[in-house]
N, C-alpha and C positions, 0 to 999 in steps of 0.2 A: 398533529400538524398535517396538513394536506399533502398528498403525494406530489402535487404540483410545486411545492416548495422544496422538495428533496433534490439535492444535486445528483446528477447522473454519475455513474461509475464509468470511466473510460479506461479500458484494459489495453495497455500497450504491449504487455507480455504476461504470460502466466495465466493460471486459473486456479480456482479453489474447488476441488472436487474430490470425491471419495471413490477409490483410492487415488492418490497416495495419502491424503489426509484421512484421519479417522472421521466417522460421522460427527463425533463430539467436537473435534477441532474445526471441521467445516462449519458446523453450527455456530461456534464461537466467532469464527472469522466473519460469518454472515451478519451476526448481531453487531459486531464492532464496525463493520463497513456501513451498515444501515445507520448506526448512530452518527458516523462521520457524515453521511449523506444529509442527515437532519441538522448538521451544523455544530455538533458537539466536537470538542477536542479533548484529548486525554494526555496524561503523562505516564510515567512508569507506574505499574509494570506493563501496561497494555501497549504503550507507544513511546518512542523516543525520537527526538529530532535527529536528522541526518544532514547537518550542514555541509559535510564533505560532498554530498550529491547536489545540493542547492537549497535556496531559500524555500520555505514552506514544505520541505521534504521530511518525511518521517518513515519509521518502520513500525508496523504492527507486530507484536510478538504473540505467537500462538504456540503454546506448549502442548504437544501431542503425546500419545502413548510411547512412541519410539523415536520421535524427532522433534526439533524445535523449528517452527516455520516462521518465516518473515515475509511480510507483504510491504514492499516499498511503495509509498504513495506520496502524492503532493496535493495539497489543498489549494485549488484555484477558486476564483470567485464564482465560476459557473459549473465546476465539476470536481470530483475526486479522481485524480489521474493515477492509475496503477502502473508502476514502472517494472515491477518484477515480483514473483512469488518464488521463494526458494527455501530449502531446508538448510538451516544453519548448523554447521558442525564444529565451528571454532568460536572463540569469543569475539574476534574481529570480523567485521563484514569483509568478504573477499574483495580485493581491488577490482577483479573482473566484474563483479556485480555493480560496484560503484561506477565504474567506467561505462558499463552498458546502460545503466539507468540515466546517467548524465546524457549520453548520446540519445537515448529514447526520448527524454524530456525535451532536449534541444530540437530534435526532428519534429516532435509534436508541436512545439512552439512555432516552428517555421511554417507549419501547415495552418494552425489556427490563429496565428498572430501574437503569440506570447502574452497571454493575459496575466496580469499580476493580481 
């Protein structure tokens, strides 16, 4: 597929770099994000829907040597929008992360016009 058909990544918060992610985890995150850019969608174990944040919102799951990383993203028609990258320490996604991602996506939509 031509690179002109790839959706851009829009980073509202967070980044994927080594450290804190291991090189292997950073590579896995990059491969999964590239596949999303090309229009693929996945289910478990790589991604799960996050309806508590909003429609089209998901979290990528990256298992690392000493942490489990999550990348909260939303699939828009013209971009993959990243709401947060964080190390998950409990089974439930922290309410603070959910609230921050909702706010970031809402603010982004206000700027770009809220594409569905």
